[in-house]
C-alpha positions in Angstrom: 85.8 117.1 72.4 82.9 114.9 74.3 83.9 113.1 77.0 83.9 109.7 75.3 86.7 110.8 73.1 88.6 112.5 75.5 88.7 109.0 76.9 90.0 107.3 74.0 92.6 109.7 73.7 93.4 109.6 77.7 93.9 105.7 77.2 95.9 106.0 74.0 98.4 108.6 75.5 98.3 106.1 78.5 99.0 103.5 76.5 102.1 104.9 74.5 103.5 106.0 77.8 103.5 102.5 78.8 104.8 100.7 75.8 107.7 103.6 76.0 109.4 101.9 78.8 108.2 98.3 78.1 110.8 95.8 78.6 113.3 98.1 80.2 115.1 96.1 83.1 115.3 97.2 86.8 118.9 98.9 86.2 117.6 100.9 83.1 114.6 102.3 84.9 116.7 103.3 87.5 119.6 105.1 85.1 120.2 108.7 85.5 120.2 111.3 82.3 116.6 110.3 80.6 115.5 114.2 81.0 118.2 115.7 82.9 119.3 114.1 86.0 116.3 112.0 85.8 115.9 108.2 85.4 112.5 106.5 83.6 111.8 105.6 87.4 111.9 109.1 88.3 109.8 110.2 85.2 106.8 107.6 86.4 106.7 109.2 89.9 106.7 112.6 88.4 103.6 111.5 86.3 101.7 109.8 88.8 102.5 113.0 90.8 100.6 115.0 88.5 98.0 112.3 88.2 97.9 112.8 92.2 97.5 116.4 92.3 94.3 116.3 89.2 92.6 113.8 91.6 93.3 116.3 94.8 92.5 119.6 92.5 89.4 118.6 90.0 86.7 118.0 92.9 87.8 121.6 94.1 87.5 122.8 90.4 83.6 121.3 90.1 83.2 123.0 93.3 84.3 126.3 91.8 87.3 126.8 94.0 90.8 127.6 92.3 93.5 125.3 91.6 96.6 125.3 93.7 98.8 128.2 93.6 102.5 126.0 92.8 104.3 129.4 92.5 103.1 130.6 96.3 103.9 127.0 97.4 106.9 125.9 96.1 108.3 128.9 93.8 106.8 127.5 90.7 106.1 124.2 88.6 109.8 123.5 88.4 110.5 124.1 92.3 107.4 121.6 92.9 108.5 119.1 90.1 112.1 119.2 92.0 110.4 118.7 95.6 108.6 115.7 94.9 111.3 114.0 92.6 113.1 113.9 95.7 110.4 112.9 97.6 110.4 109.9 95.9 113.5 109.1 95.5 113.3 106.8 98.8 110.9 105.0 97.1 112.0 101.3 95.2 111.2 100.6 91.4 108.3 98.5 92.7 106.5 100.9 94.3 106.6 103.6 91.8 105.3 101.2 89.6 102.2 100.0 91.9 101.6 103.5 92.7 101.6 104.2 89.1 98.8 101.9 88.2 96.9 102.3 91.5 96.7 106.5 91.0 96.0 105.9 87.6 93.2 103.7 88.2 91.5 106.3 90.2 91.7 109.2 88.2 90.1 106.7 85.4 87.3 106.1 88.3 87.2 109.7 88.4 86.8 110.7 85.0 84.3 107.5 84.3 82.2 109.3 87.4 82.4 112.5 86.6 79.3 114.2 84.1 79.9 114.7 80.8 79.2 118.1 80.6 82.8 118.7 82.4 84.5 117.6 79.4 83.0 120.5 77.6 86.0 122.4 75.5 87.8 124.5 77.3 85.9 123.9 80.6 88.2 124.5 84.1 87.8 120.6 84.8 88.9 119.9 81.4 91.8 121.8 81.2 93.1 120.8 84.3 92.6 117.6 83.4 94.4 117.7 79.9 97.4 119.9 81.4 98.2 117.0 84.1 97.5 114.0 81.5 97.1 113.9 77.9 99.4 117.3 77.2 101.9 116.1 80.2 102.3 112.3 79.4 103.7 113.1 75.4 106.3 114.8 76.3 107.7 112.1 79.0 107.0 109.3 76.3 109.3 111.4 74.1 111.6 111.5 76.2 111.9 107.8 77.0 111.8 106.9 73.1 114.6 109.7 72.7 116.6 108.5 75.5 115.9 104.8 74.2 117.4 105.3 70.9 120.3 107.5 72.0 121.5 104.4 73.9 120.4 101.8 71.9 118.3 100.1 74.3 
């Protein structure tokens, strides 16, 4: 996959996520139970967290540094996710949505400015980027769609 193909896939995956929650009212966005106890708001905060992690990790990866060790820092990915959802619970829905857009735009700018060679198959840069975006979005897109179907929303 080259840079152009990745960006097309990235944008399509992102649009699918946005479409999954389109039309929900604020109460529906804050209703628990979409994924475990998480609401759509929690999921969007979670997606933003992982895009922020990519924004921090990708320049380090380009510089030859290792990716963060979530096992050592938080007891693993699940511990990190739980910590970050709790940390973001104090944010309003509007703040979560604004941050979702702002962080995503920063990540998109980073990708647009990145040398196409970084998008080579199986490069550390691309593996990190995919893990935090195009491999991640569909899981949460589907969870929201399934929740909407279960609840006829």
